[in-house]
C-alpha positions in Angstrom: -8.0 3.1 15.5 -8.9 6.6 14.6 -5.6 8.3 14.0 -2.0 7.6 12.9 1.2 8.6 14.8 2.9 11.3 12.7 6.7 11.0 12.4 9.5 12.4 10.2 10.5 10.6 7.0 13.7 9.4 8.6 11.9 8.0 11.7 9.5 6.2 9.3 12.3 4.7 7.3 14.0 3.4 10.5 10.7 1.8 11.6 10.1 0.4 8.2 13.6 -1.1 8.2 12.9 -2.9 11.5 9.7 -4.3 10.1 11.5 -5.3 6.9 13.9 -7.5 8.9 10.9 -9.2 10.6 9.2 -9.7 7.2 12.4 -11.3 5.8 12.5 -13.7 8.8 8.8 -14.6 8.2 9.6 -15.3 4.5 12.5 -17.6 5.6 10.2 -19.5 8.0 7.5 -19.7 5.4 9.9 -21.2 2.9 11.0 -23.8 5.4 7.4 -24.7 6.1 6.6 -24.9 2.4 9.6 -27.3 1.9 8.4 -29.5 4.7 4.9 -29.5 3.2 6.2 -30.5 -0.2 8.1 -33.4 1.4 5.0 -34.9 3.0 4.2 -38.5 2.1 1.0 -39.3 0.3 -2.0 -41.6 0.9 -3.0 -43.7 -2.1 -6.5 -43.0 -3.3 -7.8 -46.5 -4.1 -11.5 -45.8 -4.5 -13.1 -44.9 -7.8 -15.0 -41.7 -7.1 -17.3 -40.3 -9.8 -18.3 -36.6 -9.8 -21.1 -34.9 -11.6 -20.0 -31.9 -13.7 -21.1 -29.6 -16.4 -19.5 -31.9 -18.9 -21.0 -35.2 -17.6 -19.6 -37.7 -15.1 -15.9 -37.4 -14.3 -13.5 -39.5 -12.2 -10.9 -38.0 -9.8 -8.3 -38.8 -12.4 -10.3 -36.9 -15.0 -10.3 -33.8 -12.8 -6.5 -33.6 -13.3 -7.1 -32.8 -17.0 -3.8 -34.4 -17.8 -1.8 -32.4 -15.3 0.4 -33.8 -12.6 -1.2 -32.1 -9.6 -4.8 -31.3 -8.5 -6.1 -28.9 -5.9 -9.6 -29.5 -4.6 -11.5 -26.9 -2.6 -14.1 -28.7 -0.4 -17.1 -26.3 -0.4 -19.2 -26.6 2.7 -23.0 -26.3 2.8 -24.0 -25.7 6.4 -26.5 -28.4 7.3 -28.5 -26.2 9.7 -29.3 -23.5 7.1 -28.9 -25.1 3.7 -27.3 -21.8 2.5 -24.0 -21.9 0.7 -21.2 -21.1 3.1 -20.3 -17.4 3.0 -16.7 -18.0 4.2 -16.2 -20.5 1.3 -17.6 -17.9 -1.1 -15.1 -15.4 0.3 -12.3 -17.8 -0.4 -13.4 -18.7 -3.9 -13.7 -15.0 -4.8 -10.0 -14.8 -4.1 -9.1 -17.5 -6.7 -7.4 -15.9 -9.6 -7.1 -16.9 -13.2 -6.2 -20.5 -13.4 -3.8 -20.2 -16.3 -1.0 -19.5 -13.9 -1.7 -22.8 -12.0 -2.0 -24.7 -15.3 1.4 -23.3 -16.3 2.8 -25.1 -13.3 1.1 -28.5 -14.2 -1.6 -28.0 -11.6 -5.4 -28.1 -11.9 -8.0 -26.6 -9.5 -11.6 -27.6 -8.9 -14.3 -26.8 -6.4 -16.3 -29.8 -5.1 -19.6 -29.3 -3.3 -21.6 -32.2 -1.8 -24.9 -31.0 -3.0 -26.7 -31.9 -6.3 -24.9 -30.4 -9.3 -27.8 -28.2 -10.4 -27.9 -26.4 -7.0 -24.2 -25.8 -7.0 -24.1 -24.5 -10.6 -27.0 -22.1 -9.9 -25.0 -20.6 -7.1 -21.8 -20.6 -9.1 -23.6 -18.6 -11.9 -25.0 -16.2 -9.3 -21.5 -15.5 -8.1 -20.0 -15.2 -11.6 -17.2 -17.7 -10.9 -15.2 -19.3 -13.7 -13.6 -22.0 -11.6 -14.5 -25.6 -12.5 -17.2 -26.9 -10.2 -18.2 -30.5 -9.6 -20.5 -32.4 -7.2 -19.6 -35.4 -5.1 -23.3 -35.7 -4.0 -24.1 -39.4 -3.5 -20.5 -40.4 -2.9 -18.3 -40.6 0.2 -15.6 -38.3 -1.3 -16.3 -35.3 1.0 -16.2 -37.4 4.1 -13.3 -39.7 3.0 -11.0 -36.8 1.9 -11.9 -34.2 4.4 -9.4 -33.2 7.1 -9.9 -35.2 10.3 -11.8 -33.3 13.0 -12.8 -34.2 16.5 -16.2 -35.9 17.3 -18.8 -33.2 17.6 -16.7 -30.5 16.1 -18.4 -28.3 13.5 -17.6 -29.3 9.9 -15.3 -26.8 8.2 -14.5 -26.2 4.6 -11.0 -27.0 3.4 -8.5 -27.8 0.7 -6.9 -31.0 -0.4 -3.9 -31.6 -2.8 -3.4 -34.7 -5.0 -0.5 -35.9 -7.0 -0.7 -38.2 -10.1 2.3 -40.5 -10.7 3.5 -42.0 -14.0 1.2 -44.9 -13.6 -1.9 -42.7 -13.0 -2.0 -43.6 -9.3 -3.3 -40.8 -7.2 -2.1 -39.8 -3.8 -3.5 -37.2 -1.4 -0.5 -35.3 -0.2 -1.9 -32.4 1.8 -5.1 -31.2 3.4 -6.0 -28.1 5.5 -9.1 -26.6 7.1 -10.1 -23.1 6.0 -8.3 -21.5 9.0 -5.0 -23.1 7.9 -5.8 -22.0 4.4 -5.6 -18.3 5.1 -2.5 -18.2 3.0 -4.9 -18.7 0.0 -6.9 -15.6 0.7 -5.4 -12.5 -1.0 -8.0 -10.1 0.5 -6.7 -10.9 4.0 -3.1 -10.3 2.8 -4.0 -6.9 1.4 -5.9 -6.0 4.6 -2.9 -7.0 6.6 -0.9 -4.3 4.9 -3.2 -1.6 6.2 -3.4 0.2 9.5 -6.9 -1.1 10.3 -6.1 -4.6 9.3 -8.8 -7.2 9.2 -11.0 -5.5 11.8 -12.3 -8.7 13.2 -11.6 -8.1 16.9 -14.6 -8.5 19.1 -16.6 -10.6 16.6 -18.2 -13.7 17.9 -17.0 -15.5 14.8 -14.3 -13.8 12.9 -16.1 -14.2 9.6 -19.3 -12.7 10.9 -18.6 -9.6 8.7 -18.3 -11.6 5.5 -21.2 -11.6 3.0 -21.7 -12.9 -0.5 -20.0 -10.3 -2.7 -23.4 -9.2 -4.2 -24.9 -8.8 -0.7 -22.8 -6.0 0.8 -24.9 -3.2 -0.7 -28.2 -5.0 -0.7 
C-alpha cells in the first residue's frame, strides 16, 4: 500500500460505524471463547519439578509466590542454532508490568530449558524484569508442552496453572505461540494501522523479527 483513499468526514464516519459493528461482534465472540477457556477442566500435576532460579531452587508450587494462578511462558531455544528464539524475545518484550497480574492473584514466569546462567545472561542483555527460571535437567518442558505431531518443529508456548486450597496444582490451559497472538500487544497496535503487520510474502511470518537491540545494528 502506498496511498489511502480520500473521503469526506461523513463517508469516513459511515465506514467506521460499519467496522465498529464488526468489532463489537468480534468482542462478543472473544468473550464467549474466554468463558469456554475458563471452564476447561485441569490435569493434576503430580510430579515434583525443581527449577533453578536467581534465588535458588524452586518448586512449581513456589513459582506461584502464594497466588492462586500461574502463567508460564515456555521459552524455546532452537536446537539447530543454539540462539535464543527471536519470536520468543518478541513476545517477552510485550509483557507489561506484572503488578497488574499480581493484583488479580496471578503470577508470571519464563521457563527456558537451558542452564540458568545462559538464560540469565540473555535476560540481562534484553533488560527484562520478568522472573526467569530454568527447567534444565528436568522433563518439565517436554511434559508440559502443548502436544504436537511427530516430526513437527517445536514451538514456544504458554501454559496456565491453578492452585487449589490443598496446594494441588492443575494445568488448565496451554497454547502454542501462534495461538498466543492475543498476548502480543505490538501485533494489536499494528492491526490498527493501514499497513498492518506487513508479513505478506515472508517465508516465515516472523522473519522480520529481531532482538530489540539488533534492529539498528
